C-alpha positions as CSV (number, residue, x, y, z in Angstrom):
1,M,31.4,13.8,-8.5
2,S,32.0,12.5,-5.0
3,R,35.4,14.2,-5.0
4,Q,33.9,17.5,-5.9
5,N,31.3,17.2,-3.1
6,G,34.1,16.2,-0.6
7,A,36.2,19.2,-1.6
8,G,33.2,21.5,-1.1
9,N,32.6,20.1,2.4
10,G,36.2,20.8,3.4
11,I,37.2,17.2,4.1
12,R,40.8,16.6,3.0
13,G,43.2,13.8,3.5
14,P,42.8,11.5,6.5
15,H,40.6,14.0,8.4
16,S,37.0,13.1,8.8
17,A,33.9,15.1,9.6
18,L,34.0,14.0,13.2
19,T,37.6,15.1,13.6
20,D,36.8,18.6,12.2
21,F,33.7,18.8,14.5
22,L,35.7,18.0,17.6
23,A,38.5,20.4,16.6
24,S,36.0,23.2,16.1
25,H,34.7,22.7,19.7
26,N,38.3,22.5,21.2
27,I,38.0,18.7,21.8
28,S,41.2,16.8,21.2
29,A,41.1,13.1,20.6
30,N,44.6,12.7,21.9
31,Q,43.6,14.5,25.1
32,I,40.6,12.1,25.5
33,R,42.9,9.1,25.0
34,R,45.4,10.4,27.6
35,D,42.6,11.1,30.2
36,A,41.2,7.6,29.6
37,E,44.6,6.0,30.1
38,A,45.2,8.0,33.2
39,R,41.8,6.9,34.7
40,R,42.6,3.3,33.9
41,R,45.9,3.4,35.6
42,A,44.4,5.1,38.6
43,A,41.7,2.6,38.8
44,A,44.2,-0.2,38.5
45,A,46.3,1.2,41.3
46,D,43.3,1.8,43.7
47,G,41.2,-1.2,42.9
48,A,43.8,-4.0,42.4
49,P,43.8,-5.2,46.1
50,A,40.0,-5.2,46.4
51,N,39.5,-7.1,43.1
52,Q,42.0,-9.6,44.2
53,T,40.2,-10.1,47.6
54,E,36.8,-10.6,45.9
55,Q,38.2,-13.0,43.4
56,Q,39.8,-15.1,46.2
57,E,36.4,-15.2,48.1
58,E,34.6,-16.4,45.0
59,E,37.2,-19.2,44.5
60,D,36.7,-20.4,48.1
61,D,32.9,-20.6,47.7
62,D,33.1,-22.4,44.4
63,D,35.6,-25.1,45.2
64,D,33.5,-27.8,43.5
65,V,33.0,-25.9,40.3
66,V,35.8,-26.4,37.9
67,L,35.9,-24.3,34.8
68,P,38.4,-24.9,32.1
69,R,40.6,-21.9,31.4
70,P,43.4,-21.4,29.0
71,R,46.6,-21.9,31.0
72,G,48.9,-19.7,28.9
73,R,46.6,-16.6,29.0
74,R,46.1,-16.9,32.8
75,V,49.9,-17.0,33.4
76,A,50.5,-14.0,31.2
77,A,47.7,-12.0,33.0
78,V,49.1,-12.8,36.4
79,T,52.6,-11.8,35.3
80,G,51.4,-8.5,33.9
81,E,49.4,-7.7,37.1
82,E,52.4,-8.5,39.3
83,K,54.6,-6.2,37.1
84,R,52.1,-3.4,37.5
85,K,51.9,-3.8,41.3
86,K,55.7,-3.8,41.4
87,E,55.9,-0.6,39.4
88,N,53.2,1.1,41.5
89,K,55.0,0.1,44.7
90,E,58.2,1.7,43.4
91,I,56.4,4.9,42.5
92,I,54.8,5.1,46.0
93,D,58.2,4.5,47.6
94,K,59.8,7.3,45.6
95,I,57.0,9.6,46.6
96,K,57.4,8.8,50.3
97,A,61.1,9.4,50.0
98,K,60.8,12.9,48.6
99,K,61.3,15.9,51.0
100,S,58.2,17.6,49.5
101,F,56.0,14.7,50.7
102,Q,57.4,14.8,54.2
103,K,57.0,18.6,54.3
104,R,53.3,18.4,53.2
105,K,52.7,15.6,55.7
106,R,54.1,17.8,58.5
107,L,52.1,20.8,57.5
108,N,48.8,18.9,57.2
109,D,49.5,17.1,60.5
110,S,47.7,14.2,59.0
111,D,46.9,10.7,60.3
112,D,47.1,7.4,58.4
113,G,43.9,8.0,56.5
114,D,45.0,11.5,55.3
115,E,48.4,10.1,54.4
116,E,46.8,7.5,52.2
117,E,44.7,10.2,50.5
118,L,47.7,12.4,50.0
119,L,49.6,9.4,48.5
120,G,46.7,8.7,46.1
121,T,46.7,12.4,45.0
122,L,50.4,12.4,44.4
123,F,50.3,9.1,42.6
124,K,47.7,10.3,40.2
125,Q,49.7,13.4,39.5
126,R,52.8,11.2,38.8
127,A,50.9,8.7,36.7
128,A,49.1,11.2,34.5
129,P,51.6,13.0,32.3
130,L,51.1,16.7,31.8
131,P,50.3,18.0,28.3
132,L,53.0,19.5,26.2
133,P,53.2,23.2,25.2
134,G,50.8,23.9,22.4
135,Q,48.3,21.3,23.5
136,M,44.9,22.0,25.1
137,D,44.1,21.2,28.8
138,N,41.5,22.1,31.4
139,C,42.5,24.4,34.2
140,A,42.7,22.6,37.5
141,A,41.2,25.5,39.4
142,C,38.4,27.0,37.3
143,G,38.0,24.2,34.7
144,K,38.4,26.6,31.8
145,R,40.0,25.1,28.7
146,F,43.3,26.8,27.6
147,T,46.4,26.3,25.5
148,V,49.4,25.0,27.5
149,T,52.5,27.2,27.2
150,P,56.0,26.7,28.7
151,Y,55.1,29.2,31.4
152,S,51.9,27.5,32.6
153,R,52.0,27.0,36.4
154,N,51.4,23.7,38.2
155,S,48.5,23.5,40.5
156,P,49.2,22.3,44.1
157,D,46.4,19.7,43.7
158,G,47.7,18.5,40.3
159,G,47.3,19.6,36.8
160,L,48.0,22.9,35.2
161,L,46.5,26.4,35.7
162,C,45.4,28.9,33.1
163,T,47.0,32.3,33.0
164,P,44.6,34.2,35.3
165,C,44.6,31.4,37.9
166,G,48.4,31.2,37.7
167,K,48.7,35.0,38.4
168,E,46.5,34.6,41.5
169,L,48.7,31.7,42.7
170,A,51.8,33.8,42.2
171,K,50.3,36.6,44.3
172,D,49.4,34.3,47.1
173,A,52.8,32.6,47.1
174,A,55.4,34.0,49.5
175,P,58.2,36.0,47.9
176,A,61.4,34.2,47.4
177,K,64.3,35.3,49.5
178,R,67.1,36.8,47.6
179,K,70.6,35.5,48.2
180,P,72.8,38.0,49.9
181,K,75.2,39.7,47.5
182,R,78.7,38.5,47.9
183,P,81.1,41.3,48.7
184,T,83.6,42.1,46.0
185,T,87.1,41.1,46.5
186,G,90.1,43.4,46.5
187,T,91.0,42.5,42.9
188,G,87.5,42.3,41.4
189,V,85.9,44.5,38.8
190,G,83.6,46.1,41.4
191,R,86.6,47.1,43.5
192,R,88.3,48.8,40.5
193,R,85.2,50.7,39.7
194,Q,84.9,51.9,43.3
195,I,88.5,53.2,43.2
196,A,87.9,54.9,39.8
197,S,84.7,56.6,41.2
198,A,86.6,57.8,44.3
199,V,89.4,59.2,42.1
200,L,87.1,61.2,40.0
201,D,85.3,62.5,43.1
202,G,88.6,63.5,44.6
203,S,88.0,61.4,47.7
204,Y,90.5,58.6,47.0
205,H,93.6,58.3,49.2
206,P,96.2,55.5,48.7
207,G,96.5,53.1,51.6
208,A,94.1,52.1,54.4
209,K,91.0,54.2,55.2
210,S,91.0,56.3,58.3
211,L,88.8,55.4,61.3
212,V,86.7,58.5,60.7
213,T,86.0,57.4,57.1
214,L,85.0,53.9,58.1
215,C,82.7,55.3,60.8
216,I,81.0,57.6,58.3
217,Q,80.5,54.8,55.8
218,T,79.0,52.6,58.5
219,L,76.7,55.4,59.5
220,A,75.5,56.0,55.9
221,K,74.6,52.3,55.6
222,N,72.6,52.4,58.8
223,I,71.3,55.9,58.7
224,D,67.7,54.7,59.5
225,L,69.0,53.7,63.0
226,A,70.5,57.1,63.8
227,E,68.7,59.5,66.1
228,D,71.2,62.2,66.7
229,L,74.8,63.1,65.6
230,G,75.7,64.5,69.0
231,E,78.5,67.0,69.5
232,L,80.6,66.1,66.5
233,H,83.1,68.4,64.9
234,P,81.7,70.5,62.0
235,M,84.1,69.0,59.6
236,V,82.9,65.5,60.4
237,V,79.3,66.6,60.1
238,D,80.1,68.0,56.7
239,K,81.6,64.7,55.6
240,I,78.5,62.9,56.7
241,A,76.3,65.3,54.8
242,R,78.3,64.7,51.7
243,K,78.2,60.9,52.0
244,L,74.4,60.9,52.5
245,S,73.9,63.3,49.6
246,K,76.0,61.1,47.3
247,H,73.6,58.2,48.0
248,R,70.5,60.4,47.8
249,L,69.6,59.8,51.4
250,V,68.8,63.3,52.5
251,D,65.1,63.5,53.2
252,P,62.8,65.2,55.8
253,R,63.8,62.6,58.4
254,T,67.6,62.7,58.0
255,L,67.5,66.5,57.7
256,N,66.8,66.6,61.5
257,L,70.3,65.1,62.1
258,F,72.0,68.3,60.9
259,L,69.7,70.9,62.5
260,Q,71.2,71.8,65.9
261,S,70.0,74.8,67.8
262,T,73.5,75.9,68.6
263,A,74.9,75.5,65.1
264,E,75.9,78.4,62.9
265,E,76.5,76.4,59.6
266,V,74.1,74.1,57.7
267,N,75.3,72.3,54.5
268,I,72.8,70.4,52.4
269,Y,74.3,68.9,49.3
270,D,71.2,67.4,47.9
271,G,67.8,69.1,48.7
272,G,65.9,67.4,45.9
273,K,63.7,65.5,48.3
274,L,63.0,68.4,50.6
275,S,59.9,70.6,50.4
276,S,59.3,74.2,51.2
277,D,58.3,73.4,54.7
278,D,61.6,71.5,55.3
279,F,63.5,74.6,54.3
280,I,61.4,76.7,56.6
281,K,62.2,74.3,59.4
282,I,65.9,75.1,59.0
283,F,65.3,78.7,60.0
284,Q,63.0,77.7,62.8
285,T,65.4,75.2,64.3
286,V,68.7,77.1,63.9
287,P,68.3,80.7,65.1
288,N,72.0,81.6,65.0
289,L,72.5,80.5,61.4
290,K,75.4,82.3,59.7
291,Q,76.4,80.0,56.7
292,L,73.7,78.3,54.6
293,K,74.6,76.0,51.7
294,I,71.8,74.2,49.7
295,R,72.3,72.4,46.5
296,N,69.3,71.2,44.3
297,A,67.1,73.6,46.2
298,V,64.2,73.1,43.8
299,H,61.5,74.0,46.4
300,F,63.3,77.1,47.8
301,K,60.4,79.3,46.7
302,D,59.1,82.8,47.5
303,E,57.3,81.6,50.6
304,V,60.6,80.3,52.0
305,M,62.3,83.7,51.4
306,D,59.3,85.5,53.0
307,Y,59.7,83.4,56.1
308,L,63.5,84.1,56.2
309,L,62.9,87.8,56.1
310,T,60.6,87.6,59.1
311,R,63.3,85.9,61.2
312,N,66.2,87.7,62.9
313,I,68.8,85.8,61.0
314,E,71.8,87.6,59.6
315,L,73.4,85.4,57.0
316,E,77.0,86.0,56.1
317,D,77.5,83.2,53.5
318,F,74.6,82.3,51.3
319,Y,75.0,79.4,48.7
320,L,72.0,78.5,46.7
321,H,71.9,76.0,43.8
322,G,68.9,75.3,41.5
323,A,66.4,77.7,43.1
324,N,64.6,78.3,39.8
325,L,61.3,79.2,41.4
326,L,62.6,82.1,43.4
327,S,61.6,85.4,41.8
328,S,63.8,88.4,41.2
329,E,61.6,90.6,43.4
330,H,62.2,88.4,46.4
331,W,65.9,88.4,45.6
332,K,65.9,92.2,45.8
333,K,63.9,92.2,49.0
334,F,66.5,89.9,50.6
335,L,69.4,92.1,49.5
336,R,67.7,95.2,50.8
337,K,66.8,93.7,54.2
338,R,69.7,91.3,54.9
339,G,72.4,92.5,52.5
340,K,74.4,94.5,55.1
341,S,75.7,91.4,56.9
342,L,76.3,89.4,53.7
343,K,79.9,88.6,52.9
344,S,79.6,85.8,50.4
345,L,76.8,85.2,47.8
346,R,77.0,82.3,45.4
347,V,74.1,81.5,43.0
348,Y,73.9,78.6,40.6
349,W,71.4,77.5,38.0
350,T,68.8,80.2,38.5
351,D,67.8,80.6,34.8
352,K,66.2,84.0,34.3
353,H,65.2,85.1,37.8
354,F,68.6,86.4,38.9
355,G,69.4,89.2,36.4
356,D,70.9,92.6,36.0
357,D,68.3,94.3,38.2
358,V,69.4,92.0,41.1
359,L,73.1,92.7,40.6
360,A,72.4,96.5,40.5
361,E,71.3,96.2,44.2
362,L,74.7,94.9,45.3
363,G,76.5,98.2,45.3
364,E,74.1,99.9,47.8
365,C,72.8,96.9,49.8
366,C,75.9,94.8,50.3
367,P,78.8,97.0,51.6
368,S,80.6,94.0,53.1
369,L,80.3,91.6,50.2
370,E,83.7,90.0,49.4
371,R,82.7,86.9,47.3
372,L,80.3,86.8,44.4
373,K,79.7,83.9,42.1
374,V,77.0,83.6,39.4
375,S,77.1,80.4,37.5
376,H,74.9,78.9,34.7
377,N,72.9,82.1,34.5
378,Q,70.8,83.0,31.4
379,A,69.7,86.5,32.5
380,V,72.8,88.5,33.4
381,T,74.3,90.6,30.6
382,G,77.1,93.1,30.3
383,E,75.0,95.7,32.2
384,G,75.0,93.4,35.2
385,V,78.8,92.9,35.0
386,K,79.2,96.7,35.0
387,S,77.1,96.8,38.2
388,I,79.5,94.4,39.9
389,A,82.3,96.9,39.4
390,K,80.5,99.2,41.8
391,V,81.1,96.8,44.8
392,K,84.4,98.0,46.0
393,S,84.7,95.4,48.8
394,L,84.8,92.4,46.4
395,R,87.8,90.1,46.6
396,H,86.5,87.1,44.6
397,V,84.5,87.3,41.4
398,S,83.5,84.2,39.4
399,L,81.2,84.4,36.4
400,E,79.8,81.7,34.1
401,L,77.2,83.4,31.9
402,R,75.2,82.1,29.0
403,K,74.9,85.5,27.3
404,S,77.9,87.0,25.5
405,V,79.8,89.8,27.3
406,H,82.1,92.2,25.4
407,P,85.8,92.0,26.5
408,D,85.8,95.8,27.3
409,I,83.3,95.2,30.1
410,F,85.7,92.8,31.8
411,V,88.5,95.3,31.3
412,H,86.3,97.9,33.0
413,L,85.7,95.5,35.9
414,L,89.5,94.9,36.4
415,E,90.2,98.6,36.2
416,K,87.7,99.3,39.0
417,I,88.3,96.5,41.5
418,G,91.3,94.6,40.1
419,H,93.8,96.0,42.6
420,D,92.5,94.0,45.6
421,L,91.0,91.1,43.6
422,Q,92.2,87.7,44.7
423,T,90.0,85.5,42.4
424,F,89.1,86.3,38.8
425,S,87.3,83.5,37.1
426,I,85.4,83.8,33.8
427,T,84.3,80.5,32.2
428,R,83.2,79.8,28.6
429,V,84.2,83.2,27.1
430,P,85.0,82.5,23.4
431,N,85.4,86.2,22.6
432,A,87.8,87.0,25.4
433,D,90.9,88.6,23.9
434,N,94.3,90.0,24.9
435,T,92.8,93.2,26.3
436,I,91.6,91.3,29.4
437,L,95.1,89.8,29.9
438,D,96.7,93.3,29.6
439,A,94.2,94.7,32.1
440,A,95.0,92.0,34.6
441,H,98.8,92.7,34.1
442,N,98.3,96.4,34.7
443,H,95.8,96.4,37.6
444,C,95.9,93.1,39.5
445,R,98.4,92.9,42.4
446,S,96.8,90.4,44.8
447,L,95.5,87.8,42.4
448,R,95.9,84.2,43.6
449,K,93.4,82.4,41.4
450,L,93.0,82.9,37.6
451,R,90.6,81.0,35.4
452,I,89.9,81.9,31.8
453,T,88.5,79.0,29.7
454,D,87.4,78.3,26.1
455,S,88.9,81.5,24.7
456,E,89.3,81.5,20.9
457,A,90.8,85.1,20.6
458,M,93.6,85.2,23.1
459,T,97.1,84.6,21.7
460,D,100.3,83.2,22.9
461,E,101.9,86.7,22.9
462,G,99.1,88.0,25.2
463,F,99.9,85.3,27.8
464,V,103.6,86.1,27.5
465,R,102.9,89.8,28.2
466,L,100.7,88.8,31.2
467,F,103.3,86.7,33.0
468,T,106.5,88.5,32.0
469,G,107.4,91.2,34.6
470,W,104.0,90.9,36.3
471,L,104.1,92.6,39.8
472,N,101.5,90.2,41.0
473,P,102.9,87.4,43.2
474,G,102.9,83.9,41.8
475,L,99.5,82.4,41.3
476,E,98.3,79.4,43.3
477,F,95.5,78.3,41.0
478,I,95.7,78.5,37.2
479,D,93.0,77.2,34.9
480,L,93.5,78.0,31.2
481,N,91.9,74.9,29.7
482,N,90.7,74.9,26.1
483,C,92.3,78.3,25.2
484,R,93.2,77.2,21.7
485,Q,92.5,77.7,18.1
486,I,89.4,76.0,16.8
487,D,89.6,75.3,13.0
488,S,88.1,72.1,11.9
489,A,89.7,72.4,8.4
490,H,93.2,72.8,9.8
491,P,93.2,71.6,13.5
492,R,96.9,71.4,13.9
493,S,98.1,74.4,12.0
494,N,98.3,77.6,14.1
495,P,100.2,80.3,12.3
496,D,98.9,83.1,14.5
497,N,99.6,81.2,17.8
498,V,96.0,81.5,19.0
499,G,95.5,80.3,22.5
500,L,98.1,79.2,25.1
501,C,101.2,77.9,23.2
502,S,104.8,77.1,24.1
503,N,106.1,80.5,25.0
504,G,103.1,81.5,27.1
505,F,103.3,78.1,29.0
506,Q,107.0,78.6,29.8
507,A,106.3,82.2,31.0
508,M,103.4,81.0,33.2
509,M,105.5,78.2,34.8
510,A,108.4,80.6,35.4
511,H,106.2,83.1,37.1
512,S,104.1,80.7,39.3
513,R,106.7,78.4,40.7
514,K,104.6,77.9,43.9
515,A,101.4,77.0,42.1
516,K,99.2,74.2,43.7
517,Y,96.9,73.5,40.8
518,I,97.5,74.1,37.0
519,S,95.2,73.0,34.2
520,V,96.2,73.4,30.5
521,Q,93.8,70.8,29.3
522,G,93.2,71.0,25.5
523,C,96.0,73.4,24.8
524,R,97.4,71.2,22.1
525,H,99.8,73.6,20.6
526,I,102.3,73.4,23.5
527,T,105.3,71.5,22.2
528,A,107.3,68.8,23.8
529,E,110.4,71.1,24.1
530,A,108.3,73.6,26.1
531,F,107.3,70.8,28.6
532,E,110.9,69.5,28.8
533,K,112.3,73.0,29.6
534,S,109.6,73.8,32.2
535,F,110.2,70.5,34.0
536,S,113.9,70.2,33.6
537,A,116.2,68.5,36.0
538,T,117.0,71.7,37.8
539,T,113.4,73.0,38.1
540,V,111.3,72.3,41.2
541,Y,107.7,73.0,42.0
542,P,107.5,72.4,45.8
543,E,103.8,73.0,46.3
544,M,102.2,71.4,43.1
545,K,99.4,69.1,44.1
546,K,97.5,68.5,40.9
547,L,98.4,69.0,37.2
548,E,96.0,68.5,34.2
549,I,97.7,68.2,30.8
550,S,95.0,66.2,29.0
551,F,94.8,66.3,25.2
552,C,98.2,67.9,24.9
553,E,99.4,65.7,22.1
554,E,103.1,66.1,22.6
555,V,103.2,64.7,26.1
556,N,105.1,61.4,26.3
557,D,106.6,59.1,28.9
558,F,109.7,61.2,29.3
559,I,107.7,64.3,30.0
560,V,105.5,62.5,32.5
561,G,108.6,61.2,34.3
562,S,110.1,64.7,34.4
563,I,106.9,66.1,35.9
564,F,107.0,63.4,38.7
565,R,110.6,64.4,39.4
566,S,110.1,68.2,39.4
567,C,106.9,67.9,41.5
568,A,107.9,65.1,43.8
569,A,107.2,66.9,47.0
570,Q,103.4,67.2,47.1
571,L,102.1,66.1,43.7
572,R,99.1,63.8,44.1
573,E,97.4,63.6,40.7
574,L,98.6,63.9,37.1
575,V,95.8,63.8,34.5
576,V,96.8,62.7,31.0
577,F,93.6,61.9,29.2
578,G,94.0,61.9,25.4
579,C,97.9,61.8,25.6
580,M,98.3,58.8,23.3
581,K,102.1,58.9,23.5
582,V,102.0,57.9,27.2
583,R,102.5,54.2,27.2
584,D,104.8,52.8,30.0
585,V,105.6,55.1,32.9
586,V,107.1,54.2,36.2
587,V,104.8,55.9,38.7
588,P,106.3,56.8,42.1
589,H,104.7,55.5,45.3
590,G,101.6,57.4,46.4
591,K,101.1,59.2,43.1
592,L,98.1,58.9,40.8
593,L,98.4,58.9,37.0
594,I,94.9,59.2,35.6
595,G,93.8,58.7,32.1
596,V,96.5,56.3,30.8
597,P,95.3,55.1,27.3
598,N,96.1,51.4,27.8
599,A,94.6,48.2,29.1
600,L,95.8,48.8,32.6
601,G,92.9,51.0,33.4
602,M,92.2,54.6,34.2
603,V,94.3,54.9,37.3
604,I,97.7,53.6,38.2
605,D,98.5,53.8,41.9
606,G,102.3,53.7,41.9
607,N,104.2,51.4,44.2
608,D,107.7,52.2,43.2
609,D,110.0,54.5,45.2
C-alpha cells in the first residue's frame, strides 16, 4: 500500500521529496555545498591570522589555568593549519607573479590597502571553482540564475555571466587587433592564383613588372590618399581606371581623379557605384569631351541624356554598357541632335530599349558613322539589320542578337556595304549557312576581322569556297569557334562535314598566313593530319600572337610543338583546354601554354630556349 502511495507521489529511487522540491525551484544541493566550501576556505584564508592572535592573547592571560587537552589531536590540528597556510601562501605568490595582476595593479594605481583587496578578490576567484557546463549558477552581474554553457563569459570581478550580460561585456570590450596578413611567397598557392588570374585577364607578362605597373598597383592600394593624377599620359590614366574598376574602387570621390577640364576622353570601366548626378558631372567638368566609355552604367537614365543634349558636346565615340533605363525615345533624340558628329556607337546590354526604330534613324542622322556594335540585345530583329545596310559609311559591324535573323538578311547586308567593310562579326548564329560565306567571298575586299560563332548549318565546303581564290587580303583576326555539328546521339560522326573541318581549316591557314589571332575552339572535326600539314616544318606564321585550339580532340604533343616552331616569332599564348592528348610539351622561353590537363597547373611559363 505504501509503495502505491509512493508511486503516486512521484518519489522514485534514492530521490526524496525535498530533493524534488529543490530541483523544481532551481536549487542545487551540489551548488549549495560548493558555495559553503568556498566560503569556508575564504574565511580560513582571511581569518587565520586574527584567530591566531586572539588565541595567543588568551593563553597569555590564563597562564595559571591548565586545561588537559588530547595531545594527538592538537598536533594534527596544528599540522593541518600550517599546511593550509602554506598552500594559501603559494596561491598568493602565484597570483602576484602573473602579468594580469601586475597590469591591473598599474591600471588601478592602487596603494597597499587596495592591493590587499585585489589579492583577496583574486584569491577567492581561484579558490572557488567555476561550475561545469550544464550546471546552474548565479550571474555575477545581475544575480539571475542560468545554466552554464561552454560559451559563458567570465566576469572581471569573478564568477560567470549570463548570456545577456556576456553580450554587453563583449560590446564594451575593445576589438581585438587582427594580425597582419603575411605576404604570399613566390612559390605559394596565392601567387599561382594571381598568375592564373592575370593570364585569363590578358595582363600577364613573363619577367619582372615594369615601373609603371608597380606605380599603378601602389596607387590603387592607396587611392584614398590621391588628390589629383596630374598631367599623366592618357594611356597611363586608362590603366589606372582599369585597375580601380577591377577592385570596384570607382565611386563619386575617385571619379574626380579622371575628370580634367582639358581632357577629350573619359573611360569608366565600372559605373555601378555612380548615380545620375555623377554622370551629369562628367559633362559639366569636361566640356571638350569626344570619347566617352562607360561600363555598368545602370544609372545613365533619361535625365542624364536630357542634360547631355543641352550641352554643346559633340561626341565622336560613344560606348555605353548596361544602360537599361534609357528609353528608346531618348536614343532617337540623341541621334537626331548629335548623330552628325558620331563616328562610333557601341551599345551593350540594353534589353528592349534599343530596337529597330533606333537603328532606322542611323541612315539619316549618322552620315559619318564608321563603327556600330550592338551586343546582348533582345529588341533588334531582321528589320533592324536591314536598316544597318543603309549606312554606307560603315566599316565595322558587330552584332550579337537574341532574336533569330534569317541568313538572307546578312547576305543583303554584305551586298550593300561589304565592299568597304573591315570588320564583320556575328555571334551566336546557329542558323547561319553557306550563303553568308559565299556573299563574303563575292563582296568583301577589305575585310580584316571575321567572326562567325556557333553556326550549326555551315559546312566545310562552304569554308573552302570562302578562302580559296578570295580576292580579300589575308585576315588578321579570325574567330570561328563552335562552328560544328551538334548531335548528341552521334557526337563524333559527321558524314556531311558540318562546321569547320580539315579542308576548311587548311584553306583558312593557307589564305591568312599573316593572321595575329585565330580561334577554332570546339571545332572537333579537324584531324591531326590537317594540323600537321598547316604547321609543317616549312610553314611560318610571322605575326601570330594568340591561337586557341581548345576542345580539338586530335591535338597532341607533336602538334603543339609544331605550332611553337611555326609561330616562334611573336606567339605569346596557346590555349589547349580540353585537349586530353597534350601531356608533356617542352615550352619555349617566354611562351604560355594554357589549359594543360595535368597536375602542373593551368599555365606553364616556358623557360627552355
